[in-house]
N, C-alpha and C positions, 0 to 999 in steps of 0.2 A: 782138513786144513790144520797145519801145525798151530799150537797155541800162540807162539811168538809172532807168527804172521797175523793172526787174528787180532792181537793186541796192537800191532803196528797199524793195521787197517782202522781199528776203532779209534785209536789215538789221533790218527790223521783226520778221520771224519769229524771228530769232536773239535779238533783244532780249527777246521774250516767253519763249523757251525758256530763256535764261540766267536770267531772273528766276525762273521756276518751279523750275529746278534748284537755284538758290541758296537759295530758300525751303525746298526739300526737305532740303538739307544742314544748315540751321539757322543761327541767329544767330552761332554761333562763327566761321563762315566769313568774317564781315565785322567781327569784333571783334579778339580776340587770336589771331593766326594762328601755328600752328607752322610749322616749315620746310617740312614736307611739304604742308600746306595752302596755303602761299604759292606753292610750285611748281605745285600743282594749279590754283589760281586763275589764274596767269599763262598756263598751257597752255590752259585752257578758253577764256580770252579771245582768245588768239592764234588758236585754231582757228576761233572764231566770226568774227573779223575777216577771216581768210583766205578762208573759204567764202562770207561775205556779200559780199565785194568781188571775189573771183576768179570770174569768170563761167565759166571753163572747169572749175572744180571741181565735184565731185559733191555735191549737196545732202544726199543720204541718207548718204553716207560721212561728211560733216561731222557730221551729227547722231549717227551711230553712234560716231564718235571722241569726241565730247563726252560721250556716255552712258557710255563706258568710263572716262573720266577722272572722271566723277561717281560711278559705282558703286564704284570702287576705294577712294576715301576714306571712302565710306559703310560699306563692309564693314570697313575697318580701324577705323573708329569703333566699330562693334559689337564687334569683337575686343578693342579697348582697354578696353571696359567690363568684359570678362570676364577679361582677362589683364593682370597688371601688367607682365610682360616685354614684351608687345607695346606697351603704353602707354609704357613707358620708351623703347622703340626708336623708335616713331613720333613721340611728343610730346617726348621727351627728359627728363632728370632735372635737378632744381635743383642749382646749384653754390654751395658755400659760399665767400664772398669774405673774410669776417672771422669769427673765432671767438675768444671770450674776449678781445675787444679787440685781437686780432692779425690783421694782414692776411695772407691766404694767397696769397703771391706766385705759387706754382706754379699755383693755380687761375685766377688772373688771366691768366697766360700761356696756359693751356689754352683759355680762352674768348676769347683774342686781345684782351684788354682792356689798354689802357695805364693807367698810374696817373692820367693826366689824364682819361681817359674814366671811370674809376672815381670820381674826385672830382666830375666833372660829374654823374654819376648820384646821388651823395650830395647835391649841392646841389639837385637836383630834389626831394629829400625834405626840404629845408630843414635840412640838416646840413652845417655848414661846418668842423667840427673832427673829424678822424678819431678823436681820443682820446675823443670822446663816444659812439662806437659800440661796442656789446657784441657784436652779431652782425649779419651782412649776408648775404643770400642772393639769388642771381640765379635767377629763376624761368625755366622753359622758354619762357614767353612773351616773355622779354627784360626784364621788370620787375624792379627791385631792391627787395627788402624789407629794411627796417632796423629793428633793435631797439636803442634807446638804453640806455646804462647807467642804473641807478636814479637816480643823482644828477643826470643830465641830462634825465630825463623830465619833461614838464610836470606841475605839481601839479594833482591832481584832487580832487573832493569826497570820493572814497573814501580818498585819502591823508590828507586833513584830518579824516576821521571825520565828515563831514557827510552827513546823509541828505537827498536832494533828490527832488522829485517827478519822475516819469517824463516825459521830453521827447516831445512829439508833433510830427509833421511840420508845417512851416509851410505854410499854405494861401494860394495866390495867388487873390485874390478880384476883382482888377481887372487887366485886360490891354488895352492900347491904348485906354484910355478906356471899355471895355466891362465891365459888371458880370457876374461869373460866379456864378450863384445856387447851383450845386451845391457848390463849395468853401466858400461863405459859410455854407450850411446845415450842412456838415460841421464847420465850426469852432464851431458852436453859437450863431451870431449871425444877425440879420436885417437887412433894409434900413433899418429905423428906427434901429437902433444905428449902422449904417454912416454914414448921413446925418448923425447927430449928431456922430460922430467927424470926418467931413470938414468939418463946419461949425466945429468947434473948431480945426481946422487952417487954416481960412480958404481952402479950395480946393473946387472942384467936381469931380465924377467925370470930366467931359470933359477936365479938365486933367491927369489922372493917367495916366502911362504904365504903371506897374505898382504894384499895392498888395498887401500881404501881411499876414496875421495870424499871429503866432507862438503857441506853446503857452501863453503867459501872457496872451493876449488883447490884445496890443499891436499897433496898426495902424501900419505904416510905408509911406510912399508915395514914389515917385519921379515927378516932374513932367516934362512935355514941356519947359517953360521952365526951364532950368538956373539962370537968374538968380534965380528965386524960391526963397527958403530956407524950408523947412518946419521948424517946431520939433520937436525930438526928443521921443519919448514921456517923460512925467514920472511915470508911475505908480510905477515902482520907486524913483526918488529921493524921491518924496513919502512912500512907505511907510517908507523908511529914516529920513527926517527925523522922521516921527511916532514911530517906535520910539525914536529917540534922545531926543526930547522926553519921552516916557513915562519913560524911564530917569532922565533928569535930574530930572523931577518927583518920582520916588520918593526920590531922594537928598535933594532939598530938603525934602520932607515929614519925612524922618527927622531932619533937623537942626532943624526947627521945632517938632516935637511934644515935649511934656513927658511923654507916656506911654511907659513903657519897653516895654510890649508892642507898642504901635503903632510905636515906633522900630525894634524887631526885625523887625516885619513889613515895614516900608518898606525896611529895609536888605536883607532877604532877597530881596524882589522886585526891588530894584535890581540885585543880583548876578545873579539869573536873567536879567533883561533884558540885562545886560552880556554874559553867555555867549551869549545868542541873537544879539546884535549881532555878536559875534566871528565867529559862523558864517555869518550872513546878509550881512554887509557885502560880501564878495567877489562875491556873487551879485546884489546890488541896486545895485551901483555902475554 
């Protein structure tokens, strides 16, 4: 058999074997790697490359070596599930970089982090001022988790005391000019509704690169032709405008009526609408 054909056969065989072994180890092997998993992945790949291209190597020995490097992390993974000590040794423990707003310089040195590298990690979390950080933790995976101080945290509906409806996932209903019926049905709409929405926007489905429906039933589209501007959804602004008009009408009626009971009713309703507007305005803008 020609040598080139033998290399092709070996390479294909090890490609299949590596794929099956990686599938057996699980998704973690290709997502957030620990130091041990990183070493294991490099070693298995090196063995595969050496045996698949080295004609003088023993094929069975190569498979056996790869099996050993696969079984070891698999067994350690099982032990890690049952033993915290093994888990801490194999996967490592998180390291505190900031506590109570103070930088832990010794821990930075321990993890061989310079202050520039630490600041870079903070910027990746959209934090540009160290004084805004209450607590920072370096995970074993190498990710930095940051807890901002209360006064630096974004304002949420919970902080404002506003109850909002649960948010559902956005459904992608158009992709590459093709309609996806299953996400459209999941969102609770049909083709007739979609066609009417596209007609209002002045576009056809063939011109849509991607189209999505959010939890409020608003359709947003991105077109192939970037020069065509699509009007933004108007449902929320129209609702806000209608509520403001209602509140203004109540105040106007209170001024125009001569009945004291009606004046009190209109004034009371105007105040209620004003409170509702204070809560909904941030959400409807």
